[in-house]
C-alpha positions in Angstrom: 0.2 0.1 0.2 1.2 3.3 -0.4 0.3 6.3 1.6 0.0 8.7 -1.5 -3.7 6.8 -2.0 -4.0 5.2 1.2 -4.8 6.9 4.2 -2.9 5.6 7.1 -2.7 8.9 9.2 -5.4 7.5 12.1 -6.1 4.9 13.8 -9.2 4.0 11.4 -7.3 3.9 8.2 -5.1 1.5 9.8 -7.8 -0.6 10.7 -8.8 -0.4 7.3 -5.5 -1.4 5.8 -5.6 -4.4 8.2 -8.8 -5.5 7.4 -8.6 -5.2 3.7 -5.2 -7.7 4.2 -7.8 -10.3 6.3 -10.1 -10.0 3.4 -8.0 -11.2 1.1 -6.1 -13.5 3.3 -2.8 -12.0 3.1 0.1 -12.9 5.1 1.9 -9.1 4.7 1.0 -5.8 4.4 3.8 -3.6 2.7 3.5 -0.1 3.6 4.9 3.2 2.5 6.5 4.6 5.4 8.9 7.0 3.6 7.8 8.4 0.5 10.0 11.6 -0.2 12.6 11.6 2.3 10.0 11.9 5.1 8.3 9.3 7.6 5.1 8.0 8.4 6.2 6.8 11.7 7.2 9.0 15.0 10.7 7.9 15.9 12.7 8.9 12.8 15.6 10.7 11.9 13.6 12.3 9.2 10.6 14.9 9.3 7.3 13.9 9.1 5.2 14.2 5.6 4.5 18.1 4.7 0.9 18.7 4.7 -0.7 15.5 6.2 -2.6 15.8 9.1 -1.7 13.3 11.8 -3.0 13.7 15.3 -0.5 14.6 17.9 1.3 11.6 19.3 0.0 9.1 16.9 2.5 6.7 15.2 1.1 5.2 12.1 3.6 2.7 11.9 3.5 1.4 15.4 -0.3 1.2 15.2 -0.1 -0.6 11.7 2.2 -2.9 13.5 0.0 -3.8 16.7 -2.9 -4.5 14.8 -1.4 -6.4 11.8 0.6 -8.6 14.5 -2.4 -9.3 16.8 -3.9 -10.6 13.2 -0.5 -13.0 12.5 0.1 -10.5 9.5 3.7 -9.1 8.8 4.2 -5.7 8.5 7.3 -4.8 5.9 8.3 -1.3 5.8 8.2 0.1 2.3 10.8 2.5 1.5 11.6 4.8 -1.5 15.3 5.2 -1.6 16.6 7.4 -4.6 13.5 10.0 -5.4 13.6 12.3 -2.0 11.2 15.2 -3.6 8.9 15.6 -5.9 7.3 19.4 -5.7 8.5 22.2 -7.8 10.9 24.4 -5.1 10.4 27.8 -6.8 6.8 28.2 -5.1 6.0 28.7 -1.3 5.4 25.6 0.4 2.2 24.0 -0.3 0.6 21.0 -0.7 1.7 20.8 -4.1 4.1 22.7 -4.4 7.3 24.3 -2.6 10.8 23.0 -1.1 10.2 20.6 2.1 8.9 23.2 4.9 11.6 21.3 7.5 15.1 23.3 7.0 16.5 19.5 7.9 14.9 17.8 5.1 17.3 15.8 3.2 16.7 17.9 0.0 17.2 21.3 1.5 20.0 20.3 3.4 21.8 18.5 0.5 20.5 19.7 -2.9 18.4 22.9 -2.0 17.1 25.2 -4.5 18.7 28.7 -4.5 16.2 31.4 -5.2 18.4 33.8 -5.5 20.3 32.0 -8.4 17.4 30.2 -9.5 19.5 26.8 -9.4 20.1 24.2 -7.1 22.7 24.6 -4.6 26.4 22.8 -6.2 29.0 21.7 -4.4 30.4 18.8 -2.3 27.1 18.6 -0.2 25.1 18.3 -2.8 23.8 14.6 -2.9 21.6 15.2 -5.8 22.1 12.8 -9.0 22.0 14.7 -12.4 21.8 14.4 -15.9 23.9 16.0 -18.4 21.1 16.0 -20.8 19.4 19.7 -21.8 16.7 20.6 -19.5 13.2 19.9 -21.7 9.5 19.9 -20.6 9.4 17.3 -23.6 11.9 14.7 -21.8 10.9 16.0 -18.1 14.1 17.0 -17.2 14.4 20.1 -15.1 16.5 22.1 -12.9 19.9 21.8 -14.4 19.5 18.4 -14.9 18.4 17.4 -11.5 14.5 17.2 -11.8 13.0 13.7 -13.6 9.3 14.3 -13.8 8.5 15.3 -10.7 10.8 14.1 -8.6 14.6 14.9 -7.7 17.0 11.7 -6.3 20.0 11.5 -4.4 22.9 9.7 -6.3 24.0 6.5 -4.1 27.3 7.3 -5.6 27.5 10.1 -3.0 29.1 8.5 -0.2 27.3 10.6 2.5 24.0 9.9 0.6 24.4 6.1 1.0 25.4 6.2 4.5 22.6 8.3 5.6 20.2 6.8 4.2 21.3 3.5 5.6 21.4 4.9 8.8 17.7 6.3 8.4 16.4 2.8 7.6 18.7 1.0 10.3 17.4 3.3 13.2 13.7 2.4 11.7 14.8 -1.0 12.1 16.0 -0.7 15.6 13.1 1.2 17.2 10.3 -0.9 15.4 9.5 -4.1 15.4 9.0 -4.4 11.7 9.2 -7.7 9.9 11.2 -6.6 6.8 12.0 -3.5 4.9 11.1 -3.5 0.9 13.0 -1.0 -1.1 11.5 0.9 -3.8 13.2 3.2 -6.5 16.4 1.8 -5.6 18.1 2.6 -8.8 19.0 5.7 -10.9 16.0 7.1 -12.4 14.5 6.5 -16.0 14.9 9.2 -18.2 12.0 9.7 -20.8 14.2 10.5 -24.1 14.3 9.0 -27.4 17.3 6.6 -28.7 18.3 4.9 -25.6 20.1 1.5 -25.9 21.7 -1.0 -24.3 24.7 0.0 -26.1 24.0 3.7 -25.7 23.4 3.6 -21.8 22.1 6.7 -20.6 22.7 10.0 -19.1 22.5 9.6 -15.4 24.8 9.6 -12.4 26.7 12.7 -13.1 26.6 13.8 -9.3 29.9 15.8 -9.0 31.2 13.3 -6.2 30.8 10.4 -7.8 32.5 11.2 -10.7 35.3 12.6 -9.0 35.8 9.5 -7.5 35.3 7.5 -10.4 38.1 9.2 -12.0 40.2 9.0 -9.0 39.7 5.3 -8.9 40.5 4.8 -12.5 43.1 7.6 -13.1 41.4 9.2 -15.1 40.4 13.2 -15.9 36.8 14.7 -17.6 33.3 13.3 -17.4 33.0 10.0 -18.7 30.5 9.4 -21.7 27.4 7.6 -20.7 27.9 4.4 -22.5 31.6 4.2 -21.1 31.7 0.5 -20.0 33.5 1.2 -16.7 31.1 4.2 -16.0 28.2 1.9 -16.6 29.6 -0.5 -13.8 30.5 1.9 -11.5 26.8 3.5 -11.4 25.7 -0.2 -11.1 28.3 -1.2 -8.2 26.7 2.0 -6.4 23.5 0.6 -6.3 24.8 -2.7 -5.0 26.8 -1.5 -2.6 24.1 0.0 -1.0 21.9 -2.8 -1.1 24.8 -5.0 0.6 25.5 -2.4 3.3 22.0 -2.2 4.2 21.6 -5.8 4.1 24.4 -7.1 6.3 23.8 -4.1 9.0 20.1 -4.7 9.3 20.2 -8.6 9.8 23.2 -8.2 11.9 20.7 -6.5 14.5 17.8 -8.8 13.4 18.9 -11.5 11.7 15.0 -12.7 11.1 14.3 -9.2 9.0 13.6 -9.8 5.4 15.0 -7.4 2.8 13.0 -7.4 -0.5 13.1 -5.2 -3.2 10.6 -4.0 -5.8 13.0 -4.0 -8.8 12.2 -3.0 -12.3 10.9 -5.1 -15.0 10.6 -3.1 -17.9 9.4 -4.9 -21.1 10.0 -8.6 -21.3 12.1 -10.6 -19.4 15.1 -12.0 -20.9 15.4 -15.4 -22.5 19.0 -16.3 -21.8 21.7 -15.7 -19.4 23.4 -13.3 -21.7 20.0 -11.7 -22.4 20.0 -9.9 -18.7 22.5 -7.2 -19.9 20.1 -5.9 -22.7 17.3 -5.5 -19.8 16.3 -2.1 -18.8 17.4 -2.8 -15.0 20.6 -3.7 -15.9 21.5 -1.0 -18.7 18.7 2.0 -18.0 18.6 2.6 -14.4 22.0 0.5 -13.9 20.2 -2.0 -11.0 21.5 -5.4 -11.4 18.8 -7.1 -9.1 19.7 -10.1 -10.4 23.8 -10.2 -9.3 21.9 -8.7 -5.9 19.9 -12.1 -5.5 22.9 -14.2 -6.5 25.3 -12.8 -4.2 22.6 -13.2 -1.2 22.1 -9.9 -0.1 18.8 -9.4 -1.1 16.3 -12.1 0.8 13.2 -11.8 -1.8 13.6 -10.2 -4.9 10.2 -8.7 -6.4 10.2 -7.6 -9.6 7.6 -5.2 -10.8 6.4 -7.4 -13.7 3.2 -4.8 -14.2 1.9 -5.9 -17.6 -1.7 -5.5 -18.7 -3.2 -8.9 -19.4 -5.9 -7.9 -21.2 -3.1 -6.2 -23.8 -2.0 -9.5 -25.9 1.6 -8.1 -26.4 2.2 -7.8 -22.4 1.3 -11.1 -21.8 4.3 -13.0 -23.2 6.3 -9.8 -21.5 4.7 -11.3 -18.3 5.3 -14.9 -18.6 9.0 -14.3 -19.7 9.8 -12.0 -16.3 7.9 -14.5 -14.5 10.0 -17.3 -15.9 12.9 -15.7 -15.6 12.6 -14.7 -11.6 11.4 -18.2 -10.6 14.9 -19.7 -12.2 16.9 -16.9 -10.6 16.2 -17.1 -7.3 19.9 -19.0 -6.5 20.0 -19.4 -2.4 17.3 -16.8 -1.8 13.3 -16.6 -2.9 11.5 -14.7 -5.6 8.1 -12.9 -5.4 6.6 -11.5 -8.4 5.1 -8.2 -8.1 1.8 -8.0 -9.6 0.4 -4.9 -11.2 -3.2 -5.2 -9.9 -3.5 -1.3 -10.5 -3.7 -2.1 -14.8 -5.6 -4.9 -14.6 -9.2 -5.9 -13.9 -9.9 -9.0 -11.2 -9.8 -11.2 -13.8 -6.8 -10.6 -15.4 -5.1 -10.5 -11.8 -6.0 -13.7 -11.4 -5.3 -15.4 -14.6 -1.7 -13.6 -14.0 -1.4 -14.9 -10.4 -2.0 -18.4 -11.1 1.0 -18.8 -13.5 3.4 -16.7 -11.0 2.4 -19.5 -8.6 3.0 -21.9 -10.9 6.4 -23.9 -11.5 8.7 -22.6 -14.2 9.7 -24.7 -17.4 12.7 -26.3 -14.6 10.2 -26.9 -12.0 11.0 -23.8 -9.6 8.5 -21.7 -7.8 8.5 -18.5 -6.1 7.2 -18.2 -2.8 4.3 -15.7 -3.5 2.7 -12.3 -5.3 2.5 -9.0 -3.8 0.2 -6.6 -5.5 0.4 -3.2 -6.5 -1.8 -1.1 -4.9 -4.4 -1.5 -2.0 -5.6 2.2 -3.4 -6.1 0.7 -6.9 -6.7 -2.7 -6.7 -8.2 -3.3 -10.2 -9.1 -0.8 -12.9 -12.1 -0.8 -15.7 -11.5 -2.7 -18.7 -13.7 -2.7 -21.9 -14.5 -5.7 -23.8 -12.6 -7.5 -20.9 -11.4 -10.6 -22.7 -11.4 -12.5 -19.6 -14.8 -11.6 -18.1 -17.5 -14.2 -18.1 -19.2 -14.3 -20.8 -16.3 -12.6 -22.6 -16.2 -9.1 -24.0 -18.2 -7.2 -21.1 -16.9 -3.8 -19.8 -16.0 -4.4 -16.4 -15.9 -1.6 -14.4 -13.6 -0.4 -11.5 -14.5 -2.5 -8.8 -14.2 -1.8 -4.6 -11.6 -3.7 -3.0 -13.8 -6.1 -1.3 -14.4 -7.7 -4.6 -10.7 -7.9 -5.3 -10.5 -9.9 -1.7 -13.4 -12.1 -2.9 -11.9 -12.6 -6.5 -8.9 -14.0 -4.4 -10.7 -16.0 -1.9 -13.6 -17.2 -3.9 -13.4 -16.7 -7.4 -16.3 -14.5 -7.4 -18.0 -11.4 -6.3 -18.8 -10.5 -3.1 -22.8 -11.2 -4.0 -21.6 -14.1 -5.7 -23.7 -13.3 -9.2 -20.7 -12.5 -11.3 -17.7 -15.2 -11.5 -14.3 -13.7 -11.9 -13.0 -17.2 -12.5 -14.4 -20.2 -14.5 -15.2 -22.9 -11.3 -15.0 -26.0 -14.0 -11.5 -24.7 -14.7 -10.9 -23.8 -11.6 -12.9 -25.2 -9.0 -10.6 -23.9 -5.9 -10.0 -20.3 -5.6 -6.5 -19.0 -5.6 -6.4 -18.4 -1.7 -9.4 -20.1 -0.4 -6.7 -20.5 2.6 -5.3 -18.1 4.0 -1.9 -17.7 2.9 0.7 -18.6 5.4 4.3 -16.9 6.1 6.8 -18.9 4.0 10.0 -20.2 6.1 12.8 -18.8 4.6 15.3 -21.6 5.5 18.7 -19.6 5.3 16.9 -17.5 8.5 15.1 -20.1 10.1 18.3 -22.9 10.1 21.0 -21.0 9.0 24.2 -22.9 7.8 26.3 -20.2 7.0 27.4 -16.7 8.1 28.3 -13.4 7.4 31.4 -10.7 7.4 31.0 -7.2 7.4 33.3 -4.2 8.1 35.0 -0.8 7.2 38.3 -0.5 5.6 40.1 2.5 7.2 43.4 4.3 7.5 45.5 5.5 10.3 43.7 9.0 10.1 40.3 7.3 9.5 39.8 8.0 5.9 38.3 5.2 4.3 39.6 3.2 1.5 37.6 4.3 -1.4 36.4 1.3 -3.7 39.3 -0.9 -2.8 39.7 -4.6 -3.4 38.8 -6.7 -0.9 39.8 -10.4 -0.5 37.5 -12.3 2.6 39.5 -15.5 3.0 38.6 -18.8 4.8 42.0 -19.5 6.6 40.4 -23.2 7.2 39.8 -23.9 3.3 41.9 -21.2 1.8 38.8 -20.4 -0.1 38.4 -16.6 -0.9 35.6 -14.2 -1.6 36.6 -10.9 -3.6 34.4 -7.8 -3.1 35.2 -3.9 -2.7 34.5 -1.1 -0.5 31.9 1.4 -1.3 33.0 5.1 -0.9 32.7 4.9 2.7 35.1 2.2 3.4 32.3 -0.6 3.7 32.5 -4.0 2.8 31.0 -7.4 3.3 30.6 -10.9 2.2 27.5 -13.1 2.6 27.2 -17.1 3.0 30.5 -17.7 4.2 31.3 -21.3 5.6 31.7 -21.4 9.2 35.6 -20.9 10.0 38.1 -18.7 10.8 38.8 -15.8 8.0 40.8 -12.9 7.4 39.6 -9.8 5.3 42.5 -7.7 3.5 41.7 -4.5 1.6 43.9 -3.1 -1.1 43.9 0.0 -2.8 47.2 1.7 -4.1 49.9 2.1 -1.5 47.6 1.0 1.0 47.1 -2.5 2.3 44.7 -2.9 5.5 43.9 -5.9 7.1 41.1 -7.2 9.8 42.1 -9.3 12.9 41.6 -13.5 12.2 37.4 -13.4 13.1 35.1 -16.2 13.5 32.2 -16.6 11.3 29.5 -18.8 12.9 26.0 -19.7 11.2 23.5 -17.3 11.2 25.7 -14.4 12.9 27.2 -10.9 11.3 30.4 -10.9 12.5 32.3 -7.2 12.0 36.0 -7.6 10.9 37.3 -3.7 10.3 40.4 -3.6 8.1 43.0 -1.5 9.5 46.7 -0.6 9.2 48.7 -3.5 10.7 52.2 -2.9 11.9 52.8 -5.0 15.0 55.1 -8.0 14.7 54.2 -11.5 15.7 56.1 -12.5 19.2 57.4 -16.2 18.8 58.7 -17.9 22.4 60.9 -21.1 22.1 60.5 -23.8 24.2 63.0 -26.6 25.2 62.8 -30.2 26.3 64.8 -30.7 28.5 63.6 -27.0 30.1 67.0 -26.9 32.0 70.1 -28.2 31.1 71.4 -31.2 32.9 75.1 -30.8 33.0 77.4 -28.1 34.5 77.5 -24.2 33.6 74.4 -24.5 31.4 75.4 -27.2 29.2 73.6 -29.9 28.1 75.1 -33.5 27.8 72.5 -35.1 25.6 70.0 -33.8 22.9 67.5 -31.1 23.1 64.2 -30.7 21.5 63.3 -27.1 20.4 59.9 -25.8 19.9 58.9 -22.8 18.6 55.4 -20.8 19.3 54.5 -18.1 17.0 51.9 -15.9 18.4 50.1 -12.6 16.3 46.9 -10.9 18.6 45.4 -9.8 15.0 46.2 -11.5 11.7 47.7 -14.2 13.2 51.0 -16.1 12.5 51.8 -16.8 8.6 55.3 -18.7 9.3 57.5 -19.4 11.8 61.2 -19.9 10.6 64.5 -20.5 12.3 68.2 -20.6 11.4 71.3 -22.3 13.0 73.8 -20.5 10.8 73.7 -17.1 11.9 70.8 -16.2 9.8 72.6 -17.4 6.5 69.5 -19.7 5.8 66.5 -20.1 7.3 64.3 -23.2 7.7 60.6 -23.0 7.7 59.3 -24.1 11.4 57.3 -27.5 10.8 57.3 -28.6 14.2 59.6 -29.4 17.2 63.0 -30.3 16.0 66.0 -32.0 18.1 69.1 -30.0 18.6 72.4 -33.0 18.4 75.3 -31.2 17.3 77.7 -30.5 20.4 78.6 -27.1 20.1 77.5 -23.7 21.8 74.6 -23.5 19.5 73.1 -20.3 18.2 69.5 -20.6 17.2 67.6 -17.4 15.5 63.8 -17.5 15.0 61.5 -15.4 14.0 57.8 -15.3 12.8 55.9 -13.7 10.0 52.3 -12.5 10.6 49.7 -12.9 7.7 50.0 -9.1 7.0 53.9 -9.6 6.3 55.1 -8.0 9.6 58.3 -9.9 10.4 59.6 -10.2 14.0 62.6 -9.2 14.9 64.7 -12.4 15.2 65.0 -13.7 18.5 68.3 -15.8 19.6 68.3 -19.1 21.8 71.9 -20.7 22.6 71.7 -24.3 23.4 75.0 -25.7 24.6 75.6 -29.4 24.3 78.3 -31.6 25.2 77.9 -35.4 25.1 81.5 -36.1 24.9 83.7 -37.0 28.2 87.1 -35.4 28.3 90.1 -37.5 27.7 93.2 -37.4 30.1 96.6 -39.2 30.0 98.7 -39.3 33.4 102.3 -40.9 33.9 104.6 -41.0 37.0 108.3 -40.2 36.6 109.9 -42.7 38.4 106.9 -45.1 38.3 109.4 -48.0 40.1 111.5 -47.3 42.7 114.3 -49.6 44.0 115.6 -49.7 47.1 114.1 -50.0 51.1 116.4 -47.1 52.7 113.1 -45.2 54.0 114.1 -42.2 52.1 111.8 -39.9 50.6 111.5 -39.8 46.7 110.0 -37.0 44.8 107.9 -38.6 41.7 106.4 -36.1 39.1 103.5 -36.7 37.9 103.0 -35.4 34.0 99.3 -35.2 32.7 97.7 -34.0 29.7 93.9 -33.6 28.9 91.4 -32.3 26.1 88.1 -31.3 25.3 87.0 -30.1 22.4 83.7 -28.9 22.9 83.1 -27.2 26.1 86.6 -26.9 27.5 88.5 -28.4 30.2 87.6 -27.1 34.1 90.0 -28.9 36.2 91.4 -32.3 37.5 91.4 -33.8 40.7 93.3 -36.2 42.4 92.8 -39.4 45.1 96.2 -41.0 46.1 96.0 -43.9 47.8 99.1 -45.8 49.7 98.4 -49.4 50.3 99.9 -49.2 53.8 97.8 -46.4 54.3 99.9 -43.4 54.5 97.4 -40.3 53.9 98.7 -38.7 50.8 97.0 -36.0 48.5 97.7 -33.5 45.7 95.8 -30.6 45.2 92.8 -29.9 42.8 94.2 -28.1 39.8 92.2 -25.7 37.7 92.4 -26.4 34.1 91.2 -24.0 31.0 90.6 -24.3 27.0 90.1 -27.4 24.9 93.9 -28.8 26.0 96.6 -28.4 28.7 99.2 -30.4 30.3 100.5 -30.2 33.8 102.8 -31.8 36.5 102.3 -32.2 39.9 104.9 -33.6 42.5 104.3 -36.2 45.3 106.8 -37.5 47.6 106.2 -41.0 48.7 108.4 -43.1 51.2 110.9 -45.8 49.7 110.3 -48.5 52.0 108.5 -51.7 51.9 107.6 -54.5 54.2 109.6 -57.6 54.0 106.8 -59.9 53.4 105.7 -57.7 50.7 107.0 -59.6 47.9 105.3 -57.7 45.2 106.5 -54.1 46.3 104.6 -51.2 48.2 101.9 -49.6 45.6 101.1 -46.3 45.4 98.3 -45.1 43.0 97.5 -41.9 41.5 93.9 -41.4 40.3 93.5 -38.5 38.4 89.5 -37.3 37.3 89.5 -34.4 34.6 86.4 -32.6 34.4 85.2 -30.7 31.5 82.6 -27.7 31.9 79.8 -29.5 31.1 80.6 -31.7 34.3 81.3 -34.8 32.3 84.7 -36.6 33.6 87.6 -38.8 32.8 89.7 -40.7 34.2 93.4 -42.1 34.3 95.7 -43.7 37.0 99.1 -43.8 37.5 101.1 -46.4 39.6 104.7 -45.6 41.4 105.9 -48.9 42.8 108.3 -49.5 45.6 110.4 -53.0 44.5 111.4 -55.5 46.5 115.1 -55.4 45.7 117.2 -53.9 43.1 116.2 -56.5 40.7 112.4 -56.4 38.9 110.8 -59.3 40.1 
């Protein structure tokens, strides 16, 4: 229902609307609550409609929600996006003329008419779209190319216009328990000029800010031609970007909210996939709603398939659009927008049955939506579908339309709107149930949204964005809008990383988790913090002396990064000459004072300053030789004899620490040699020991002195050598 023609400014009007819906056994009301930058609800960022008496304190939308929900009928907020004003601003404000009365109306603030210059106010704060064609009453172009018919339109290529409109609708969604948001005029305006073709394009979208953004992005100057392929796609992208931004923000706060669009279906529908590029939605008003549905940023596509059933040439047009929609719902849904305001009740019923029937491939939409409640049917002279055919059927009240849908007859039952022999059951003999949308009721995928902004908070405009699943490495490619917003829908659960690139700027999100049915925010920003790597040893502490290990050591590296995560970890055992990728714990076996360098790199390319770890390993005991001179003492005179002990030792790894002695005399005389400190990898030394040249007479093999030397290296490893000194029995060796 449109609020231009159906009153909704008091409770009685609301009740009448709900009663009409009940009579038609409808499951939803699509109520126009934003007409031209205004609001038919109290809690709004925009002013109420001019010259429309709404009782103080009465909230039309809230009252409609209360009444409709009490009757199990959904309420979808039907909002006009592009057209923001529809009166001639050169006159004083009135019901039919003049600028908006509220100075804060979007037209006054961001378009505005200057009575002194008699022009629309120019400059970067002007959000209006325009054509470069000359003003002409014949084409309906006026106000220096800013007015089309009666309407002024904002240009979604102006980042501030897009952001403002999204926020208006988000405020609506936050404050009201609506079931859906229905977008209309989500496109550029159509021009009524001759000679427009898919190859010629159209002269629209020339907002100065949008053109400047286009030139900056492509490194160009001047004004793009209306059929420039890049300019064509640019304009389509501005519309799609808006829909994506709104969709993700809306379902982030209300996952069950349904976003639908009243999409363009001028002429006939495409017969082939390539034929879409020749559809007027695509090339004339730059609304690529097929792409929006395929991407999944629209829950329900509702093309305005407004065709006259009683006009023979319109019938195949209607049917081709019906076929196209049903076969191009992708993972979303389609509902045919039915032009009841162009048809008799009989004609609408015929079209409705075809809309609800499966396509040639067996696919079906989920319903029909009728425009409008104010004009549910029209008079048709010599109506070919009247019963009997050829009668002049009048315009009938809404009740007749509702009875036609629910009974196939008039209210009185005297007039047949359908042949009961052919259609014994009325289309909506039972109340329409609210369809279940599986991607909302049982979600299996999630979504990501965010903004890409530099350190100074300026956005990356039209940056290339890659959304990567870190588990599978599957990627989704998209781009930012003029405010830096980006998003991806229907992503498999898992961990994701976002990368945004524009010129020399490369921004990253932190690693984020996507869960089914949830919109995850992952803003992209400069990421300059390097990861930190920790080295872990096993055994954790040396088992030898002086921090030396005497066995192999296992080394584990643990890289950590609090944002983008670690991309790789590597280590070097040759002072950084070569680096090895770390693939898990590795053993250090080399006997030496080993220096291990290690570092990690995060997914943003930040490389950590290498950490250093020294692991000292010595698994080989030192060597020692010891000799005594003299080692044989002859005689038994009891005199002291000085013996020289000569020793040498070596340790190639940790180096020598010292040597200690144990001296034994088989006769029990206590003797000792002081321990000696050593250093270096080899050493030679001498000691002296005074022994007694005496033996017992019965000691036939002589008196034995034994010197045991224990050499120790710095790792605590030891080796032993002995030297014997013998006092023989007599002068001869026995």
